[in-house]
N, C-alpha and C positions, 0 to 999 in steps of 0.2 A: 570562558572557554569550556568549563565543565558542562554548563547547561547546554551549550551549542552541541557538544559531542553527544550528550545524552539524548537530545532531541533528534539528531540525525541518525543515531545508531539504535534507538529504541525500536523494538519490533512493532509494526503498525499496519502492514499491508498483507492481506490474505494471499497465500502463495498461488492461488488460482490466476491472479492477474498477471504476474510476470510469466507464468506458463503460457497464457493466452497471447501475450506479446511475442514470446518466442515462437509459438505456433504460427503466428502471422508472418514472422520473418522466414520460417521454414517454407511457407507457401510461396514466398517471394523468391525462393531459390537459394537462400543463405543456409549454410550448414552450421553445426554447433561450434566448430573451431573458429569460424568467422564471427558468429554472433557473440560469443563469450570472450573474445580477445580483449584483454585489458580490463575486464569487468570484475575479476576475482570471484566469479560465479561459475557454476557448472550446471548443465542440463540435468544430469543425474541427481544433483543436489536439490533442484527445484521439484523434481518428480517424487523423490523419496523422502523429502523433509516436509513435515506439515507445519513447521513453525512459520510465523509471520516474518516478512522481510522488513528491513528498516528503510527509512527514507534514503539513507546513503546508498544502500545496495540497489534499490529500485532506480535511483537517479543514474547510477552507472549504466544500468541496462537500458534505460530510456535514451541517454545520450548516445549510446552505441547504436540503438535502433534508428535514431534520427540521422546519424552519420552514414549509416548504410543505405537508408532509403532516400535521403535528401528531402524528407517530408516532416517539417516541424509540426504539422497538424496530424501526426500519426495517431494521437489519442482519439480523434474523431473516427479514423479508419478502423482501428482495432475494436473499439467499443461498439461501433455500428454493426459489426458482424458477430458479436458475442451473443450466444443464446441465453434466454432467460434462466435456464437451469444452471448456468455457470455461476449465478449469484446465490446459489444455495437456498436456504429457507427464506431469505429476503426476497429472492426472485419469485418463489412460490407464493409468498404472502401477497406480492404485488399482483400476479396474474389471477389470483383467486378472489381479489377484493371486489366488493359490490359496485363501486363507482370510482370516478377519478379522484374525488375528494379523499377517499380512504387510501387510494394508491399513494397520494402525496403525503398523507399522514404516516403511512408505513415507512416510506423512504426517509422522511425527516427523523423518525424515531430510531430506525435501525441501521442507518448507513454505517455506523461505527462497528458493526459486527464484521464488516468486510474491509473497511478502509478507515483507519482511526486518525488520519491526518486532517480530516475535515469534519465539520458538522453541517447539518442542513436544517434551516428554519422554514416552516410553512406558516404563512399568515394569511388570514382572510379579511377582506375589507368589503364595503358595500357593493362595489361594482367590479372588483378584481381580486385576485389572489397573487401572492408572490412566494416563490421558492428561492431562498438565499443560501449561498454557500459561504460558510465561515471557515477560514483556515485556522486549524489548531496549532500549527507551526508554520514557519515561513517556508513555503514550497519552492521559492527561489527559481532555479533553472528548470524545474519540472512543472511549473504552474500551467503552462500552455497545455502540456500533455494531460494533466489532471482535469483542468476545466473542460478541455475538449472531450475527454472520456465521460465526464459527468453529463455533459450536454447530449452526447450521442446516446448514452445509456437511457437518459430521460425519454428522448424521443422514441428510441427503440421499444422501451417498455410501454409507453403510451400507445404507440402504433399497434402493439401486439394485443392490447386488452380492449381497445375501443373500436367502434364500427366505422370510424372515419379518421383520417389523419388530422389530428388537432394541432394545426400549425398557426392558429390565430393567437400567437404569443409574441412577446418582445424579449430579446435577450441582451443583457449587458455583460461585458467581460473585463476583468481587471488586467488587461494586456494592452500595451501600446499597439496601435493598428499596424499589422504587418503587411508586407507586400502581397501576401496570399490571403488577404481579408475576404476576397470574393469567394474563396473556398467554403468559408463558414456559411454564408447566406445561401450558396448553391446547395450545400449539403443539408442544412437545417430547414431551408424553405421558409425562413422568417427573418424579420429585421434583426440585425446584430449591431450593437453599439460598443465600440472599444474605448479603452482609457478610463474606465470607471473604477470605483473602489472595490467592488465585489462582483462575483457572478450572480446574476439574478435571472429568473424566468418569470415573467409577468403574464397572466392569462385572465380572460374575462371570468367573472364569478359564475356566470351561467354555465360554463363548461364543467364546473365541479360536479354537477349532478349527472354527467354523462355516464350511463351504465357500462359496465365491463362485460364484454361478450363471454369472457372466460370465468365469470364469477362462480364460486363454489364455496358455500358457507362452511362445509365440513373441512375441506382442504385449508381454507383460510384460518380457521380456528387452530388447526394443528400446526400450520406454518408460523402463526403468531406465537404459539407456545415455544416452538423451537427458537424463534428469534429472541424471545424474552430470556430463555435459558442462556443463549449465547451472549446476550447483552449483559446479564448479571455476571457471567464468567469474565467478560472483558472488564467490567467495572470493578471487579475484585482483583484485577491484575492479569487476567488471562489464564491459559493453561499453566501448569506447574513449570514446564520448561521455559515459558516466556517470563514468568515471575523470577525464576532463578537467573535467567539471562540479564534482566534489568537490574537485579541485585548485584550481580558481578560487575556490570557496567559502572555502578556507583562506588565500587570499592577502591579504585585508584591504586592498584598494585597490592593491596593488603587482602589477598584472596583467601577465602576460607577453604578448609578441607571438605571432603565428602561428609565426614562425620559432623563437622561444624554446621554444614548446610542442613543436614537432616535435623539437627537440634533446633536450628533457627526456624525451620518450617514445621516443627512439632511432630516429627515422625521418626521412625527407626531408619537406620541405614538401609536395611533390606527393603523397607517400603518405598523409600526414595528411589532406590535403584529400579524397583519393579515399576513404579509409576512413570519414571522417565523412559524406561524401555517400552512401555505401552504407547508413549508419544513418539517413539522412533529415535530416541537419542540417549545420551548418558551424561553424567556430570562432567566427565573429562572432555567430551565433545563440546559441551556448552562453554566450558572454560577456554578451550582452544579457539572456539568461534569468536568469543569476546576479545581475547588477546590478539587474534589475527586482525580483526577489524580495527582495533585500537592502534595496533602497530602501524598499519597502512595510513590511518588517519593522522597520527602524530608525524609520520615521515613526510607526508604529502601536504599537510595543512598547517604545520608548525615548523619552527626552526630549532626545535629541541635537539640537542646532540643525541647520537645513537645511544650512548651510555646512559643518558638520563631517561630515554624512552624505555630501555631495558629495565631500568630501576622501577619506573612507573608500572611496568607490566609484571613486576614480581620476580625478575631475573637478577640475581646477585652477580652473576658472571656474564658480562657482555658477550663473550665468545659463545656461550651457551645460547644466548638469545639469537646471535647471528646464524648459528647452525639451524635453530628452529625456524627462523625466518626463511632461510634457504629452502627448507623442506616445504614451508607453506607456499611460497611464491616462485620458487625456482630461480631466485636472484638474491643478491645481498642487499641489506638496507641502503647502503650508499649508492649502489647502482639504481635502485628504484627511485631514490631521491633525485638523482642526477638525470634520470630519463626525461626526454622532452615531453 
């Protein structure tokens, strides 16, 4: 249970992507009150908070988007209209690459700086090459959204940097064939096979030497440096706020004080406060965020009594926990649990 909670609540998704999904819904005529209903997220939070979202948070938003639009393939739709610049240094490294081979190498190495729930492998063979998506955690109910987004992003990037639409490829998807399967082939313009173990994109080896119209060696070197910097930061645990958030997730109610945390991260109290402020947050906000997410998780995903949940979250007095819960969610723990 602890591993499952940690996996689903660990920060892993760059905030740009939930913002883009919300912007797509705005264009479809939905307002914020409708979009964020029952998601436990807020538009202002996404705009003003630079911390990565968790799988659990993103899943709630995706489920809501599918409910509103009636389009399980919405990942294809949103990624297909996303500009290259939205992908940050990764996008700039792609569009400035010299050829398609380097584009695929860049994507496979640096996808984690934007989306840490998956890895990408690029393999070359005598007559073909394969790009394979590896799930780092079980994507479960958002698998179709993620795989659709990856596919649409791939084609959008390749179409941007090459002189012709390179659709001489074959795609496999780890999804049971849905009733809307034809949407994929129509949108992608290539054969799509469902019911396989992984998402793969297979292309002729001859295409790898296709030059990029947008190649720029100076921009490419600078973008790669930025990507490497971000990758090293992610590999070391991410920004300070993210590292503290993960540490708090693992404490199971035995939460440290601000001073304890400063000591654990080998800095003074003042330095910790200053660094978190620079990242747009505070220690108390991080602690509240972790407790709020865990409170909802335990209530909705387990049968633990409210008193035990309060204890696990560091509240000795269940009534104090209930008051805090009411402030967080506008309802009581029991009402949330009983809601349909």
